[in-house]
C-alpha positions as CSV (number, residue, x, y, z in Angstrom):
1,M,-5.9,-10.8,-6.2
2,A,-5.3,-10.5,-2.4
3,W,-2.7,-9.8,0.6
4,T,-0.6,-12.9,1.4
5,E,0.6,-11.7,5.3
6,Q,3.7,-13.6,6.8
7,R,5.0,-12.9,10.2
8,V,9.1,-12.2,10.7
9,G,10.0,-11.6,14.1
10,D,7.9,-8.6,15.3
11,Y,7.3,-7.7,11.3
12,I,4.3,-8.5,9.1
13,V,5.7,-8.8,5.5
14,L,2.5,-8.3,3.4
15,S,2.8,-10.0,-0.9
16,E,1.0,-9.4,-3.3
17,S,1.5,-11.3,-7.0
18,G,-0.1,-11.3,-10.2
19,L,-0.7,-7.1,-10.8
20,V,-1.1,-6.7,-14.2
21,L,1.2,-4.0,-15.9
22,A,-2.0,-3.3,-19.0
23,D,-1.6,-1.0,-21.5
24,N,-2.4,2.6,-21.1
25,A,-3.1,3.5,-24.4
26,G,-1.4,6.6,-24.4
27,T,1.4,8.9,-23.1
28,N,0.0,10.3,-19.8
29,I,1.2,9.7,-16.8
30,E,-1.6,7.4,-14.8
31,I,-1.7,5.1,-12.6
32,V,-1.8,1.4,-14.6
33,T,-2.4,-1.1,-11.7
34,V,-3.7,-0.8,-7.9
35,S,-2.8,-3.1,-5.0
36,S,-6.0,-4.4,-3.2
37,A,-7.1,-2.1,0.1
38,L,-4.4,-2.0,3.2
39,P,-6.9,-1.5,6.6
40,S,-4.6,0.7,8.7
41,A,-7.0,-1.0,12.3
42,K,-5.1,-4.6,10.8
43,Y,-1.7,-2.8,10.0
44,N,0.6,-0.5,11.1
45,W,1.1,1.9,8.0
46,A,-0.7,4.8,9.6
47,N,2.5,7.8,10.3
48,K,4.7,5.6,9.2
49,K,7.9,4.6,7.0
50,F,8.0,1.5,5.5
51,P,10.1,-0.4,2.9
52,L,8.0,-1.1,-0.4
53,T,9.7,-3.3,-3.1
54,V,8.1,-4.1,-6.6
55,D,9.7,-7.5,-8.0
56,K,9.0,-7.2,-11.8
57,T,8.4,-11.0,-13.1
58,T,6.9,-10.5,-16.5
59,V,8.2,-8.2,-18.8
60,A,5.8,-5.8,-20.9
61,G,5.9,-3.9,-23.6
62,A,7.8,-0.6,-24.2
63,A,11.0,0.7,-22.3
64,V,8.3,2.3,-19.4
65,V,9.4,3.3,-15.7
66,V,6.7,2.9,-13.5
67,D,6.7,4.3,-10.6
68,A,4.1,3.9,-7.4
69,V,1.9,5.9,-5.2
70,L,0.7,5.2,-2.0
71,Q,-3.3,5.9,-1.5
72,T,-5.9,6.3,0.9
73,S,-9.2,6.1,1.1
74,S,-12.0,6.4,3.6
75,S,-13.3,2.7,2.2
76,D,-12.0,0.0,0.3
77,A,-14.3,0.9,-2.5
78,T,-12.9,0.3,-6.3
79,T,-16.0,2.3,-7.6
80,G,-15.2,4.5,-10.6
81,D,-11.7,3.4,-11.1
82,V,-11.0,3.2,-14.6
83,M,-7.1,2.5,-15.8
84,G,-5.8,2.2,-19.4
85,T,-8.0,4.5,-21.6
86,A,-5.2,7.2,-22.1
87,S,-6.1,8.2,-18.6
88,S,-6.8,7.2,-14.8
89,V,-9.2,8.3,-12.9
90,T,-9.5,6.7,-8.9
91,P,-12.5,8.6,-7.6
92,E,-12.5,6.8,-4.1
93,W,-8.7,7.4,-3.7
94,T,-6.2,9.9,-3.1
95,D,-2.6,9.7,-4.0
96,D,-1.1,10.8,-0.8
97,V,3.2,10.0,-1.2
98,D,5.0,9.6,-4.7
99,V,7.7,6.7,-4.5
100,D,9.7,6.9,-7.6
101,I,10.8,3.1,-7.6
102,N,11.8,3.5,-11.4
103,V,10.8,0.1,-12.5
104,A,11.8,-0.6,-15.8
105,S,8.9,-2.5,-17.6
106,A,10.9,-3.8,-20.8
107,G,12.9,-6.2,-17.7
108,T,12.6,-8.2,-14.9
109,A,13.8,-6.9,-12.0
110,S,13.0,-6.3,-8.0
111,H,13.4,-2.4,-6.7
112,S,13.0,-1.0,-3.5
113,K,12.6,2.3,-1.7
114,E,10.9,3.7,1.7
115,V,7.5,4.8,1.5
116,D,7.5,8.1,4.5
117,A,3.9,7.9,5.2
118,S,4.4,10.3,8.1
119,G,1.6,12.6,8.7
120,V,-1.0,10.3,6.6
121,Y,-4.0,9.2,8.0
122,A,-6.7,6.6,6.6
123,P,-8.5,3.8,6.7
124,Y,-7.7,2.3,4.2
125,A,-4.5,2.7,1.5
126,R,-3.0,0.4,-1.4
127,I,-0.3,0.5,-3.7
128,A,-0.8,2.3,-7.0
129,L,1.7,1.5,-10.2
130,K,1.6,4.2,-12.5
131,T,4.1,5.1,-15.9
132,A,5.8,7.8,-16.6
133,G,4.5,9.5,-19.2
134,T,4.8,6.8,-22.2
135,D,2.7,4.5,-23.9
136,L,2.7,0.6,-21.6
137,T,1.7,-0.6,-25.4
138,D,0.5,-4.4,-24.3
139,A,-0.8,-6.2,-21.2
140,A,2.0,-8.6,-20.6
141,G,4.1,-7.2,-17.7
142,R,3.6,-9.2,-14.5
143,C,4.9,-7.5,-10.4
144,T,4.4,-8.4,-7.2
145,V,4.2,-5.9,-4.3
146,K,6.1,-6.2,-0.9
147,L,5.1,-4.3,2.0
148,A,6.8,-4.2,5.8
149,F,5.0,-3.3,8.7
150,L,5.4,-3.4,12.6
151,A,2.8,-5.8,14.0
152,N,-0.4,-3.6,16.0
153,Q,1.4,-3.4,19.7
154,N,-2.0,-1.7,20.8
155,V,-1.7,-1.5,24.6
156,P,-5.0,-2.0,26.3
157,L,-6.0,0.3,29.4
158,T,-5.8,-2.0,32.0
159,D,-2.7,-2.5,34.6
160,T,-2.2,-6.1,35.2
161,G,-5.4,-7.6,34.0
162,V,-7.6,-5.2,35.9
163,A,-9.8,-2.2,34.1
164,I,-9.5,1.0,34.5
165,G,-11.6,1.5,37.5
166,G,-10.0,-1.3,38.9
167,D,-9.5,-1.5,43.2
168,G,-7.3,1.2,43.9
169,T,-4.0,-0.6,44.1
170,T,-4.1,-1.8,40.6
171,G,-5.4,-0.1,37.4
172,I,-6.8,3.1,37.9
173,G,-8.9,3.3,40.8
174,P,-12.2,4.4,41.5
175,D,-14.0,7.8,40.9
176,P,-12.6,10.1,43.9
177,S,-15.8,12.1,43.7
């Protein structure tokens, strides 16, 4: 799994396909699959609102509702992630934003919703898909996840190419002390 990046005007559109909705082996509300990590240094997701689309490409067993969660972490490690065992464990990741996107596992369709990550800051994020308390029953389901962000617009601390401490007419100028 890996994100595919496309530029559309001032936006970066990311998509990751082939996410498997595996059997969650029980009736617990739990995470059944996750996307690859999104580094905040590369993608402008932190403290932002952005669209999320979950495109159901292959049906899964049972009529299960699948929702999304924006998870964050201090690293991109997936050490300890366990899914499909009647409970899920993602010890390196925190559930930060619940997205009630209501993807029906028994049919193919696209579902879109806004992710409100206002006030959420972390070096890494990912999208986790979770069941809504029903047994998924098989591992046939596949999804594609799509996100869009404004491209990072980092402004350097210079003025017309002259660095801080410039000649006094451009940049901030020399130290007056």
